[in-house]
C-alpha positions, 0 to 999 in steps of 0.5 A: 942314293950313291953321292959319290958316284954323282960327285964324280960325274960333276966334277968330269964337268967341272974340270971341262968348264976349266973351274976349280971348285964349285960353290952349291947354295940351293938346298937341294943341291946340296942334298942330291950331292951330299946327302944332308937334309938340314938348313944352312947349309952349304957345298964347296965341291973340288975334284978332290975334295967335298967340304960341307959347311953348316954352323952349329945347330946342323953339325951332328947331324951333318956329320952322321948323314952327309957323304963328304970328305969334311963337315965345317962348322962356321963362325962367320957368314956363308960366304965369308967362310966359303971365301976363306977356304978358297983363301987357304986352298989358293983356289982360283976359278970357282963356279957358282950357279946365277940364279941362286947366289944373291948379290950380298953372297957375291960381295961377301965371297969378293971380300974374303978373298978377293983373288978369287975368281967367282964365275957365274954359270946361267944353268948349273951342273947339278941342275943338268944333272937333276934333270934325269933321274937315276933309278933309285930317285925315280922309286923315291918319287913313286913312292911320294906318288902313292902316298900322295894318292892314298891321303886323297883316297882316305880325305874323300870320306871326309868331302861333304856340304859345310866343309871348308876350303881351309879345313880340307887342305889341313885335312888332306896334309894330316892324311900325308902326315898320317902316312909317313910323308916328310910334308906336303910338297908344297901348300895345298890348294883346295878350291871350291866352285868359283875359286877354282879360276885361282890357278893357285888359290889360297884355302879360306872359310869358303864351304863346300855346298851340296852341289859344288865342285872343288879343285884339289892341287897337292902333293907329298915329299917323301924322303926329300922327293916331291909328287905333284897332282890336281884333280877337280871331284864335285859334290853332287851332280856335275854341271854340264858346263863344267863336265864340258871344261874337263872334257877340254882338259881331258883330250889335251891331257890325251894328246900330250901323252900321245906324243909324249916321248924322247926326243920330244921338245918341251916347248912341241909338248906345251904347244900340243896340249894348247892347241886342244884348248884353243880349238875348243875356244879356251885358248885365252883361259890357259896361261901357265905352262903345260908342266914342269919337272919333279924331284927333290924340287916340286918345280924343277927342270924341265919346264913344258912351256912355250918357250921352252927348248929342252929335249925330253930325255928317258929319265926324266920326271915331269908333269902334264897339267893342262887348265882352263880357268873361267875367271869368277866362274871356274876352273879345271885342272888334272895333273899327272906326273909321267917319266920318259922311258926310252920307247916313249913315256910311263904314266907314273899317276894312278887316279881317276881323272873324271869328277863322276869317279870319285866317291865322296863322303855319302856317295 
């Protein structure tokens, strides 16, 4: 990753905003601009200098892996340290992404450096830059996705009647770790039968039966970058009712992918998929947005939802995940990852979509 190039781009935008410095609080933004992977860190970035602030637990790690001008080990609160550095440097106007700054931190820096003007940005510079992935990021996401798919393929031989949701979710996490993942990109979802009507079901002790349907939502984090996939599979014969839901969700997926290209507004992409589900009579059972960006965070910009005004551009990596959730009965979601390219999109995920296409234990 070319962190210096990223910071040069960042600083040009910093100057355009009339800011002397920017305080980066989000760990994903810190990593994006410095390479530091540890916790308890923040970045103070000016056109002439980049300072990474952490504590003694991460000092050696920060000095080894971060590409910055200076690493500071703090001996007071993070905000107080930032305020002190700004005061010492005579910094007047400091930008910060409003959504990432707590009121307590705002008060602390204001007390430490009363002459500093903290200017909250609705959408931060780093967040805007991260919307479009460079070639290295795309390859990192591809690798995380390939690992997640391989882990799921390894899980299939363990899916059988008697297994619990909790066991299967843990096994999938194990498969990802064994293949070299940093860990799961988020808490793995395994939902059996009616539990799948909960879009973000928590795995429990519900057991798979000889005729169960199972929804898996999982992703791997590899070298900091995430993947995100969802598949619905069946043990035994797929019920006709569930098969019909799968058909509608796949039709919605296909309709969106046909339109997914640069210049398409994110809300329009959401509307295309939602219209297919609604036409089939299930509009009220598709409550979440169509998708989201994926990168250093598993949920980041751009958002594909009813009110999302962002225009798709080459380099954006997004999920397409229409779903139908019938309370107390069943749930189906099929989630893909796609890269927006100059003439359309590239589908990054390659797993089968239909439950009948997966070969399970004893199948």
